C-alpha positions in Angstrom: 3.8 -46.2 -9.0 4.7 -48.4 -11.9 8.4 -48.8 -10.6 7.0 -50.1 -7.5 4.3 -52.4 -8.9 6.6 -54.0 -11.6 8.7 -56.1 -9.1 5.5 -56.9 -7.1 4.0 -58.4 -10.2 7.0 -60.2 -11.4 7.4 -61.9 -7.9 3.6 -62.7 -7.9 4.1 -64.5 -11.3 7.0 -66.4 -10.0 5.2 -67.4 -6.9 2.3 -68.7 -9.1 4.7 -70.7 -11.1 6.4 -72.2 -8.0 3.1 -73.0 -6.6 2.2 -74.9 -9.6 5.6 -77.0 -9.4 5.0 -77.5 -5.9 1.5 -79.0 -6.2 2.9 -81.5 -8.6 5.7 -82.2 -6.3 3.6 -83.1 -3.4 1.2 -85.1 -5.6 3.2 -88.3 -6.4 0.9 -89.1 -9.3 1.6 -85.7 -10.9 5.3 -86.1 -10.8 5.7 -86.4 -14.6 3.6 -83.2 -15.2 5.8 -80.7 -13.1 6.6 -78.8 -16.1 2.9 -78.4 -17.2 2.0 -77.5 -13.4 4.8 -74.9 -13.5 3.4 -73.5 -16.8 -0.2 -73.5 -15.7 0.9 -71.6 -12.5 2.8 -69.0 -14.7 -0.1 -68.5 -16.8 -2.4 -68.0 -14.1 -0.2 -65.5 -12.5 0.0 -63.5 -16.1 -3.7 -63.7 -16.1 -4.1 -62.2 -12.9 -1.5 -59.5 -13.6 -3.3 -58.5 -16.8 -6.6 -58.3 -14.9 -5.0 -56.1 -12.5 -3.7 -53.8 -15.5 -7.1 -53.8 -17.1 -8.6 -52.7 -13.8 -6.1 -49.7 -13.4 -8.8 -47.1 -13.5 -11.0 -48.7 -11.1 -11.6 -46.7 -8.2 -11.9 -47.8 -4.6 -15.4 -46.4 -4.6 -16.3 -48.5 -7.3 -14.8 -51.5 -5.3 -17.0 -50.6 -2.5 -20.0 -50.3 -4.7 -19.3 -53.8 -6.0 -18.9 -55.4 -2.5 -22.3 -53.7 -1.4 -23.9 -55.0 -4.6 -22.6 -58.5 -4.2 -23.6 -58.5 -0.4 -27.0 -57.4 -1.1 -27.5 -59.6 -3.9 -26.5 -62.7 -2.0 -28.8 -61.7 0.9 -31.7 -61.4 -1.3 -31.1 -64.6 -3.1 -30.8 -66.3 0.3 -34.0 -64.8 1.5 -36.0 -65.7 -1.7 -34.3 -69.3 -1.6 -35.5 -70.1 2.0 -38.8 -68.4 1.6 -42.1 -70.5 1.5 -42.2 -70.1 -2.2 -39.7 -73.1 -2.5 -40.7 -75.0 0.8 -42.3 -77.9 -1.2 -40.0 -77.7 -4.4 -38.1 -80.8 -5.6 -34.3 -80.7 -4.2 -32.9 -80.5 -7.7 -35.2 -77.8 -9.0 -34.6 -76.0 -5.8 -30.9 -76.0 -6.3 -31.0 -74.8 -9.9 -33.6 -71.9 -8.6 -31.2 -71.0 -5.9 -28.5 -70.7 -8.4 -30.5 -68.6 -10.8 -31.7 -66.3 -8.1 -28.1 -65.9 -6.9 -26.6 -64.9 -10.3 -29.6 -62.7 -11.2 -29.9 -60.7 -7.9 -26.1 -60.2 -7.6 -25.8 -58.9 -10.9 -28.7 -56.4 -10.7 -27.6 -55.3 -7.3 -23.9 -54.9 -8.5 -25.0 -52.9 -11.6 -27.3 -50.6 -9.5 -24.7 -50.1 -6.9 -22.1 -49.2 -9.6 -24.5 -46.5 -11.2 -24.9 -45.0 -7.8 -21.5 -45.3 -6.5 -21.1 -41.4 -6.0 -24.1 -41.5 -3.7 -22.5 -43.0 -0.6 -19.3 -42.4 1.2 -18.7 -46.0 2.2 -15.3 -47.2 1.7 -14.6 -50.6 2.9 -13.1 -51.4 5.4 -13.1 -47.5 6.4 -16.1 -45.6 7.3 -15.9 -41.9 7.1 -18.3 -39.7 9.4 -18.6 -36.0 8.3 -20.6 -33.5 10.4 -23.7 -32.4 8.3 -23.2 -28.6 9.1 -19.5 -28.4 8.9 -17.6 -27.7 5.7 -14.8 -30.0 4.8 -12.4 -27.2 3.6 -12.1 -28.8 0.1 -12.7 -26.6 -3.0 -14.0 -28.1 -6.2 -12.7 -26.7 -9.4 -14.8 -26.6 -12.6 -13.6 -26.1 -16.1 -13.9 -22.3 -16.2 -11.8 -21.9 -13.3 -9.2 -24.0 -14.8 -9.1 -22.4 -18.1 -9.1 -18.9 -16.6 -5.7 -19.8 -15.0 -5.8 -17.1 -12.1 -6.3 -20.0 -9.5 -2.8 -20.8 -9.7 -1.8 -17.4 -8.4 -4.5 -17.4 -5.8 -3.2 -20.8 -4.5 0.4 -19.5 -4.5 -0.7 -16.7 -2.3 -2.3 -19.1 0.1 -5.8 -17.9 -0.2 -7.3 -21.3 -1.0 -7.4 -24.3 1.2 -4.6 -26.9 0.8 -6.9 -29.3 -1.0 -8.4 -29.1 -4.4 -10.8 -31.6 -5.8 -11.0 -31.8 -9.8 -13.2 -34.7 -10.8 -12.3 -36.8 -13.7 -15.1 -35.6 -15.8 -13.8 -32.0 -15.6 -10.3 -33.2 -16.7 -11.9 -35.1 -19.6 -13.9 -32.1 -20.5 -10.8 -29.9 -20.6 -8.9 -32.5 -22.9 -12.1 -32.6 -25.1 -11.8 -28.7 -25.4 -8.1 -28.9 -26.0 -8.6 -31.2 -28.9 -11.5 -28.9 -30.5 -11.1 -28.0 -34.1 -11.9 -24.2 -32.9 -8.5 -22.5 -32.3 -9.9 -20.2 -29.5 -11.6 -23.3 -27.4 -8.5 -25.2 -28.2 -6.4 -22.5 -26.6 -8.5 -22.4 -23.6 -8.4 -26.1 -23.2 -4.6 -26.2 -23.3 -4.4 -23.3 -20.7 -6.7 -25.4 -18.5 -4.3 -28.4 -18.8 -1.4 -26.1 -18.1 -3.1 -24.8 -14.9 -3.7 -28.2 -13.8 -0.1 -29.0 -14.1 0.9 -26.0 -12.5 -1.5 -26.6 -9.5 0.2 -30.0 -9.1 3.7 -28.4 -8.7 2.6 -26.1 -5.8 4.3 -27.4 -2.7 1.7 -28.5 0.0 -1.4 -28.3 -2.2 -3.3 -31.6 -2.5 -4.9 -32.3 -5.7 -7.8 -35.0 -5.7 -9.0 -36.5 -8.8 -12.0 -38.6 -8.0 -12.9 -41.2 -10.7 -16.3 -39.9 -11.4 -18.0 -39.8 -14.8 -20.9 -38.2 -16.6 -23.0 -40.1 -19.2 -24.3 -36.7 -20.7 -22.4 -33.5 -21.0 -25.7 -31.5 -20.0 -25.4 -33.3 -16.5 -21.9 -32.1 -15.8 -23.0 -29.0 -13.8 -25.4 -31.0 -11.9 -22.9 -33.8 -10.9 -20.3 -31.0 -9.9 -22.8 -29.6 -7.6 -23.7 -32.9 -6.2 -20.1 -34.1 -5.6 -19.6 -30.6 -3.7 -22.7 -31.0 -1.7 -21.5 -34.8 -0.9 -18.0 -33.7 0.2 -19.4 -30.7 1.9 -17.2 -28.5 -0.3 -17.1 -25.2 -2.2 -17.1 -24.7 -6.0 -14.7 -22.3 -7.5 -16.0 -21.2 -10.9 -16.7 -18.3 -13.3 -19.9 -19.9 -14.7 -22.7 -17.7 -13.2 -25.2 -20.5 -14.3 -23.2 -22.9 -12.2 -23.2 -20.4 -9.3 -27.1 -20.2 -9.3 -27.4 -23.9 -9.4 -24.9 -24.5 -6.5 -26.8 -21.6 -4.5 -30.2 -23.3 -5.0 -28.7 -26.7 -3.8 -27.2 -24.9 -0.7 -23.6 -25.3 -1.9 -21.2 -22.2 -1.3 -19.8 -21.0 -4.6 -16.7 -19.0 -4.8 -16.8 -16.6 -7.9 -13.5 -15.3 -9.3 -15.3 -12.4 -10.8 -16.8 -11.5 -7.5 -13.2 -11.7 -6.0 -11.8 -9.5 -8.7 -14.6 -6.8 -7.9 -13.9 -7.2 -4.2 -10.0 -6.6 -4.8 -10.6 -3.4 -6.7 -8.7 -0.5 -5.5 -11.1 2.4 -4.2 -9.8 5.5 -5.4 -10.6 8.9 -3.7 -10.9 12.4 -5.4 -7.5 14.2 -4.6 -5.7 10.9 -4.2 -2.3 10.8 -5.9 -1.3 7.9 -8.0 1.7 6.7 -10.3 0.8 5.3 -13.7 2.4 4.7 -17.0 0.7 6.5 -19.8 0.4 4.2 -22.7 -1.8 6.0 -25.5 -3.6 9.1 -26.3 -7.1 9.9 -25.2 -10.3 10.6 -27.1 -10.0 14.4 -26.3 -7.3 16.8 -27.3 -4.1 16.6 -24.8 -5.3 13.6 -23.0 -3.3 10.4 -22.2 -4.6 7.2 -21.0 -3.0 4.8 -18.3 -4.3 1.9 -16.3 -4.3 0.8 -12.7 -3.3 -2.7 -11.6 -6.8 -3.8 -11.4 -7.5 -2.5 -15.0 -9.3 0.7 -14.3 -8.6 3.2 -16.9 -7.2 6.6 -15.9 -7.6 9.7 -18.3 -5.2 12.4 -17.6 -5.7 16.0 -19.1 -2.8 17.8 -20.7 -0.5 14.9 -20.7 -0.2 13.7 -24.2 3.5 14.7 -24.3 4.2 12.4 -21.6 3.0 9.2 -23.2 5.6 6.3 -22.8 6.5 7.8 -19.3 5.6 7.2 -15.9 4.0 10.0 -14.1 2.2 11.1 -10.8 -1.4 12.3 -11.3 -4.1 13.5 -9.0 -7.7 12.4 -9.2 -10.1 14.8 -10.1 -13.2 12.6 -10.8 -14.2 8.7 -10.7 -17.2 7.7 -12.9 -18.4 3.8 -12.6 -18.4 1.9 -15.8 -19.3 -1.4 -17.0 -15.6 -2.7 -16.9 -15.0 -0.9 -13.4 -14.3 2.7 -12.9 -13.3 5.5 -15.3 -11.0 7.8 -13.5 -10.2 11.4 -14.6 -6.9 12.9 -13.3 -4.6 15.9 -13.8 -0.9 15.8 -14.2 1.0 16.6 -11.1 4.7 15.9 -11.9 6.6 13.6 -14.2 9.6 11.4 -14.1 
């Protein structure tokens, strides 16, 4: 984008300088001031380009808000200026009152519109209509989903829509975590930024980063739910509190913990499995291995086979806080 804008900006500055020279050329009385006109045009062009650079983070939604605020402020100032309140006013004082009303009303309306810019979807000159009961297919990611990292593999497998939304305040929150003095939080924040970079590299996956801000960190969850509701989107998270808040607001929430539980392998008694025995068990002769979903498999009389891949037969499966604890007996070894 910068490589494209640079020549455009240079051409614009050159055109402004040429315009200053042409103005002095067309007005005979200004012939002696052509160099000053050229310099003035050049400075005006540079000033406009600097203004453009300063507005680099300004979003189209913000421009829509300003346009709406100026329009509403102008209408209010006009209605008040032609109202019976000023019917018998002196023309000079009427002019001053109208200027004051215009400045005050446009300022107030613009500020109010900017504060509530996320509360309307009007984008000038385009108006978007979204059916109220139809989901948009967009998934909004929060900080916990990004710092977890599994979302990259889920997207690579094609189990999520092709459009992900990561609000600017979520990215800012991750950067703040990555700069934390706590080594654990710092590692989580860096993993979140790495996840964002990995998502951008997935072909066909669109990443949207709306320029939305929160004034208070406590408002982050509420703003996230509001954006998802406004866009008819779902939220991908590991935060149970955010999931409850989203459910209360009528926003569908995709919880990675629930997905993990849903993908756990159902093991039946008598079923045969191949596992790698990695350590000894609590009881004499026991060896322990793990399934791909993290379930622990305790194999009887297999301690001598630790470090090997063996075939076992399930004898019992007991639910536990971390999943299932599976007991098995050795069938054969490789």
